[in-house]
C-alpha positions in Angstrom: -13.5 -19.5 9.5 -10.0 -20.1 7.8 -8.7 -19.0 4.5 -9.7 -21.9 2.8 -13.4 -21.4 3.6 -13.0 -17.8 1.6 -13.1 -19.7 -2.1 -14.3 -16.6 -4.2 -15.6 -13.4 -2.9 -18.7 -13.6 -4.9 -19.8 -16.6 -2.7 -18.9 -14.8 0.5 -21.2 -11.6 -0.9 -24.4 -14.0 -1.6 -24.9 -14.1 2.3 -26.3 -10.7 2.2 -25.1 -7.9 3.5 -28.1 -5.2 3.5 -27.0 -1.6 3.6 -23.3 -2.1 3.3 -21.9 -0.1 0.3 -18.8 0.6 -2.0 -18.8 4.1 -2.7 -16.4 6.6 -4.4 -16.8 10.7 -5.2 -19.8 10.3 -7.5 -21.2 6.8 -7.0 -22.3 4.2 -4.5 -23.1 0.7 -5.3 -24.9 -1.7 -2.2 -22.6 -4.6 -2.0 -25.2 -7.0 -1.5 -26.1 -6.0 -4.9 -22.9 -7.0 -6.1 -23.8 -10.8 -5.7 -26.5 -10.5 -8.6 -25.4 -7.8 -11.0 -22.2 -7.0 -13.4 -20.8 -4.2 -15.1 -19.5 -6.4 -17.9 -22.7 -6.3 -19.9 -23.2 -10.2 -20.0 -19.5 -10.9 -20.9 -18.4 -12.7 -17.6 -19.1 -16.4 -19.3 -16.8 -15.2 -21.8 -14.0 -14.6 -19.5 -14.0 -18.0 -17.7 -10.7 -19.3 -17.5 -8.9 -16.9 -19.1 -5.9 -14.7 -18.1 -7.5 -10.9 -17.8 -5.9 -7.7 -17.3 -8.4 -5.6 -15.3 -7.7 -1.9 -16.3 -10.4 0.3 -15.4 -10.1 4.0 -14.7 -12.1 4.2 -11.2 -11.4 2.1 -7.8 -15.0 1.4 -7.8 -15.4 -0.3 -11.0 -12.5 -2.1 -10.4 -13.8 -3.4 -7.0 -16.8 -4.9 -8.7 -15.1 -6.2 -11.2 -12.6 -8.0 -8.7 -15.4 -9.6 -7.1 -16.9 -10.4 -10.6 -14.0 -12.2 -11.9 -12.5 -14.2 -8.7 -13.2 -17.9 -9.2 -14.3 -17.2 -12.7 -11.0 -16.2 -14.4 -7.9 -18.0 -14.3 -5.8 -15.1 -13.6 -6.6 -11.3 -12.6 -3.8 -9.0 -13.2 -4.9 -5.8 -11.4 -3.5 -2.9 -13.7 -3.0 0.7 -11.8 -4.1 3.5 -13.7 -0.4 5.0 -13.5 1.0 1.7 -15.4 3.3 2.7 -18.2 2.1 1.0 -21.5 5.3 1.2 -22.8 5.6 -2.4 -20.7 2.2 -3.8 -22.1 3.7 -6.1 -24.4 5.8 -7.9 -21.5 3.0 -7.9 -19.0 0.8 -9.6 -21.7 3.6 -12.2 -22.9 4.6 -12.9 -19.2 1.4 -13.4 -17.5 -0.2 -15.3 -20.7 -3.0 -12.5 -21.0 -5.7 -13.7 -23.0 -8.6 -11.0 -22.6 -8.7 -7.5 -21.2 -11.4 -5.8 -19.2 -11.5 -2.2 -19.6 -13.5 1.2 -20.0 -10.9 2.1 -22.4 -10.6 -0.3 -25.1 -8.8 2.0 -27.3 -5.8 1.7 -24.9 -5.4 -1.9 -25.3 -6.6 -2.1 -28.9 -3.9 -3.5 -31.1 -1.7 -5.8 -28.5 -2.4 -8.7 -29.9 -5.1 -9.3 -27.4 -8.7 -10.9 -28.9 -10.9 -10.6 -26.2 -11.6 -6.7 -24.9 -14.3 -6.6 -22.8 -15.8 -3.2 -21.9 -16.9 -2.7 -18.1 -19.1 0.5 -16.7 -21.3 1.0 -14.2 -24.3 0.9 -13.7 -24.7 -2.8 -12.3 -27.1 -4.6 -14.5 -28.9 -7.7 -13.6 -26.8 -11.3 -14.0 -27.7 -14.7 -13.5 -25.4 -16.5 -11.3 -22.2 -18.1 -13.0 -20.8 -21.3 -11.5 -17.1 -20.3 -10.1 -14.7 -23.2 -11.0 -11.3 -21.8 -10.9 -9.2 -20.7 -7.6 -8.2 -17.2 -9.3 -4.6 -16.3 -9.2 -4.3 -12.7 -8.3 -1.6 -11.0 -9.7 -0.2 -7.4 -8.8 2.5 -5.3 -10.0 5.4 -4.3 -7.9 6.0 -0.5 -7.1 8.9 1.6 -7.1 11.1 -0.1 -9.4 13.0 1.0 -12.7 12.0 -1.0 -16.0 9.4 -2.9 -16.3 7.6 -4.0 -13.1 7.6 -7.6 -11.7 4.4 -9.6 -11.6 3.4 -11.4 -8.3 0.9 -13.8 -7.8 -1.4 -14.1 -4.8 -3.9 -16.8 -3.9 -7.1 -15.1 -2.6 -6.3 -17.5 0.9 -2.9 -15.8 1.2 -4.4 -12.4 1.0 -6.9 -13.0 3.3 -4.6 -14.5 6.0 -4.1 -11.9 8.1 -7.9 -10.8 7.9 -8.9 -13.9 8.9 -6.0 -14.4 12.0 -8.2 -10.9 13.1 -11.2 -12.1 13.0 -12.6 -9.5 10.8 -16.1 -11.3 9.5 -16.7 -11.2 13.5 -16.8 -7.6 14.3 -19.6 -5.2 14.0 -19.7 -3.7 10.3 -17.1 -0.8 10.0 -16.7 2.0 7.4 -13.4 1.8 6.0 -11.1 4.3 3.7 -7.6 4.2 2.7 -5.5 6.8 0.8 -4.0 3.3 -1.1 -5.2 2.7 -4.5 -6.9 -0.7 -4.1 -5.4 -2.1 -7.3 -2.0 -2.3 -5.3 -1.3 -4.5 -2.5 -1.7 -2.1 0.5 -5.2 -1.0 -0.7 -6.2 -4.4 -1.7 -6.2 -5.3 1.9 -8.1 -3.0 2.8 -10.9 -3.6 0.3 -10.7 -7.0 1.4 -11.4 -6.4 5.0 -14.1 -4.2 4.3 -15.9 -6.7 2.0 -15.3 -9.7 4.1 -15.9 -8.0 7.5 -19.3 -6.7 6.2 -18.2 -3.2 6.2 -18.5 -0.1 3.9 -15.7 1.2 1.9 -15.4 4.9 0.8 -12.6 4.9 -2.0 -10.5 8.0 -3.1 -10.9 9.8 -6.4 -8.5 10.9 -8.6 -7.2 14.6 -8.4 -9.1 15.1 -5.4 -7.8 17.3 -3.0 -6.9 16.6 0.5 -9.4 18.6 2.1 -12.0 17.6 -0.1 -11.1 14.2 0.3 -10.6 14.0 4.4 -14.1 16.1 4.4 -16.0 13.4 2.4 -14.4 10.5 4.5 -16.0 12.6 7.5 -19.2 13.1 6.1 -19.5 9.4 5.1 -18.7 8.5 8.8 -15.8 6.6 8.0 -14.4 4.8 11.1 -11.2 3.1 9.6 -8.0 4.5 7.3 -5.0 3.6 6.6 -2.1 4.9 4.6 1.5 5.3 4.3 3.5 7.9 6.7 3.7 10.0 3.9 0.1 9.9 3.0 -0.4 10.7 6.8 2.4 13.6 6.9 0.3 15.2 3.6 -3.1 14.6 5.6 -2.1 16.4 9.0 -1.1 19.2 7.1 -4.6 20.0 5.8 -7.2 21.7 8.0 -9.8 19.1 7.8 -7.6 16.7 9.5 -9.0 18.4 12.7 -12.4 17.9 12.2 -11.9 14.2 11.2 -12.9 11.6 13.7 -11.7 7.9 12.9 -11.8 5.5 15.4 -8.9 3.4 14.0 -5.6 4.8 12.0 -3.2 2.7 10.3 0.3 3.3 8.8 2.1 0.8 6.3 4.6 0.8 3.2 7.0 3.0 4.8 9.0 3.2 7.9 6.6 5.0 10.6 8.7 7.0 12.8 8.3 8.2 16.2 7.5 11.7 14.9 4.5 11.2 12.8 3.0 8.1 15.2 3.0 11.1 17.8 1.5 14.0 15.6 -1.2 11.2 15.0 -1.9 10.4 18.8 -2.0 14.3 19.3 -4.8 14.9 16.4 -6.7 11.9 17.0 -6.2 11.0 20.7 -9.1 8.5 21.0 -8.1 6.5 18.1 -6.4 3.2 17.8 -3.4 4.1 16.1 -0.9 1.7 15.0 1.6 0.5 12.1 1.6 -2.8 10.3 4.6 -4.1 8.1 3.5 -5.6 4.9 4.6 -5.8 1.2 3.3 -6.9 -2.0 6.2 -10.1 -2.0 6.2 -10.9 1.6 2.1 -10.4 2.4 1.4 -8.9 6.2 3.9 -9.8 8.5 2.9 -7.7 11.9 1.3 -5.0 13.6 2.5 -3.0 16.2 0.2 -1.2 18.6 1.8 0.2 21.1 2.8 3.5 20.0 6.2 3.0 19.4 8.1 3.1 16.2 10.1 -0.4 15.3 8.5 -3.7 16.7 9.3 -6.1 19.4 12.3 -8.7 19.3 9.9 -11.3 20.3 8.4 -11.1 16.9 11.2 -12.9 15.5 10.9 -16.6 15.2 8.0 -18.2 14.5 4.4 -17.0 16.1 1.0 -18.1 16.5 0.0 -16.1 13.5 1.6 -18.7 11.2 4.1 -15.6 10.2 8.2 -16.4 11.0 10.6 -13.9 10.9 14.2 -14.0 11.0 17.1 -11.2 10.4 19.9 -12.4 8.2 22.9 -9.7 7.9 20.6 -7.2 9.1 17.8 -7.7 6.2 14.2 -8.8 7.3 13.5 -12.3 6.2 9.4 -13.4 6.0 8.2 -16.6 5.5 4.5 -17.4 5.9 1.1 -18.8 4.1 0.8 -15.0 3.5 3.4 -14.4 1.1 3.0 -14.6 -2.6 3.9 -18.0 -4.0 6.0 -17.1 -7.2 7.0 -14.1 -9.6 5.1 -14.3 -13.1 7.2 -14.8 -16.2 9.5 -17.1 -18.5 12.5 -15.3 -17.2 11.2 -14.1 -13.6 13.5 -14.6 -10.7 12.8 -16.6 -7.7 10.7 -15.1 -5.0 11.9 -17.3 -2.2 15.2 -18.6 -0.8 15.3 -22.0 -0.6 14.6 -22.2 2.6 11.5 -20.3 1.9 11.9 -17.2 3.3 11.4 -13.8 1.2 14.5 -11.6 1.6 12.4 -8.3 2.2 15.4 -5.7 1.6 14.4 -3.8 4.7 17.6 -3.0 6.8 16.6 -3.3 10.9 18.9 -2.7 13.7 18.4 -4.4 17.5 18.4 -2.1 20.4 17.9 -3.9 23.7 14.8 -5.6 23.0 13.4 -4.1 19.9 14.2 -4.2 16.4 14.0 -0.5 14.4 13.9 -0.3 10.6 16.7 1.7 9.5 16.0 1.9 5.9 16.1 0.0 2.6 19.1 -2.2 1.6 18.7 -0.6 -2.2 18.7 3.1 -0.9 21.9 3.5 0.7 24.1 6.6 0.4 27.6 6.1 0.2 29.7 8.9 1.8 33.4 8.2 1.4 32.7 4.3 1.9 30.6 4.6 5.0 26.7 4.0 4.6 23.8 6.0 5.3 20.7 5.1 5.4 18.4 8.0 4.3 15.4 6.8 6.3 17.5 7.1 9.7 18.0 10.5 8.9 15.0 11.5 8.1 13.7 10.1 11.4 15.7 12.4 13.4 15.0 15.3 11.2 11.3 14.7 11.8 11.5 14.9 15.4 11.8 19.0 14.9 8.2 20.4 15.7 8.4 22.7 12.7 9.2 19.8 10.2 6.5 17.9 8.5 8.5 15.7 6.8 12.0 15.6 5.0 13.5 13.9 2.2 17.1 12.6 2.1 18.9 12.5 -0.8 22.5 12.6 -2.2 24.7 14.8 -4.3 27.9 14.0 -5.9 31.2 15.4 -4.3 34.5 15.1 -5.8 35.9 14.2 -2.4 33.6 11.8 -0.6 31.7 10.7 -3.7 28.5 11.8 -2.3 27.0 14.3 0.1 24.0 14.1 2.4 21.4 16.5 1.2 18.0 17.2 3.3 14.9 18.8 1.3 12.7 20.1 4.4 8.8 20.8 4.1 7.9 23.1 7.1 4.5 22.1 8.9 3.2 25.7 8.6 3.8 28.7 6.2 4.3 30.7 9.2 7.6 29.4 10.2 9.1 30.3 6.7 10.4 33.4 8.0 12.8 31.5 10.6 14.6 29.1 8.3 17.8 29.8 9.7 17.0 29.0 13.3 15.2 26.2 12.2 18.4 25.2 10.3 20.6 25.3 13.2 18.1 23.3 15.3 18.2 20.3 13.1 22.1 20.3 12.5 22.2 20.4 16.1 20.2 17.3 16.6 21.8 15.7 13.9 25.2 16.0 15.3 24.0 15.0 18.5 22.1 11.7 17.3 24.0 10.5 14.1 27.8 9.9 13.2 29.5 13.0 11.6 29.2 11.1 7.8 25.3 11.1 8.4 24.7 14.7 9.5 23.8 16.8 6.3 25.9 18.8 4.5 23.1 20.9 2.9 19.3 21.5 4.2 16.9 22.9 1.6 13.8 24.3 2.6 11.1 23.4 -0.1 7.3 24.1 -1.1 6.3 20.4 -1.4 7.6 17.1 -1.5 6.0 14.7 -3.9 4.3 10.8 -3.2 4.4 8.2 -5.6 1.3 6.4 -7.0 1.9 4.1 -4.3 1.9 6.3 -1.6 5.6 6.6 -0.6 8.0 9.5 -0.5 9.2 10.1 -4.1 13.1 9.7 -3.5 14.2 10.3 -7.0 12.1 13.6 -7.9 
């Protein structure tokens, strides 16, 4: 199977998937039923050739609507639940939106879009509709200030890594992810489940970690992914000990050795690895040797069609899996003249391996010297009493900035020995880091927030 053979998700489902399901906390739908059912109340023909915003409150309804609209709509923009409606006007203009699919029509009323289609479960029978479009899949970038950029993908680009892995040739699996499937990382898992003939168990808004992990165990989840921050939160839950997935993956943030080792201790029999992917660059590579970073041999072209290079310390990627453009009249160029996308992720070569040191736009300037927060976090996370840490800056009249560490302990029982832990952290930082990178202040905090995209909230 090549990427070109996956022309529309509904066509692929029409082959029949028997007992495979998409489910969330309250509903379950047989994937094979989606090929002949609708949540759009018979309005799918009205959406043919249109540029559609998909804005539904649940991931389950969103996943079904993606399958219905692919091959029918000209463009399909996946709107995550935390989308700031203050940016709705620019989004509608830039993506040339002329239809909204939603379960909250009042939210989108008065926005200048004439066609608003209400979608909701349960599925209702629907006649087959001719698929006439190669739908552009539009996603919003996360972690930015101001209006998010709109990134355009084709289904072939989105499924390139899945096809290369032979997902559809393996035995059925039950997938889950801490991501929302309306973002790139979650969408990858959704597509892997559907195209691989598997089931998928979706997260629910406001669900506690202990309840979520308990539900994943009860549903027999075998394959699961999330950011390192997701996994650090999961490892703090007592339910992690009874969850036994076969396959654990991390992406979206730097996977340091501490979190990889922690996952290995909790899931000794699982395949554990970390992948590099972004909304713009697509899926770059996966590492399954249990080590942070990636082999230097991955730089250059490789058999999967991904080519990487490092320029001034920044990782750049060119492949058929990347997005093909930003959308909007004033949108910047996505790729450089040679077709490479500058990821903004900084790497450092040590011996035969590259290590991620942080984001170019996240540098703290201490007296003219650069500090990548992630590099300091990786050192502090090694301490066995630490579950996760956030490095941030504090203004200083002398150096311009000071490095501050907010530390979340793995166990409440360690809260009585913070003085000892602080001294151990400082000693390790002084041993492993230059003086300007050593935290001037270490705070012990009750919680560290994670953003809607699963990343450590650095501006909280």
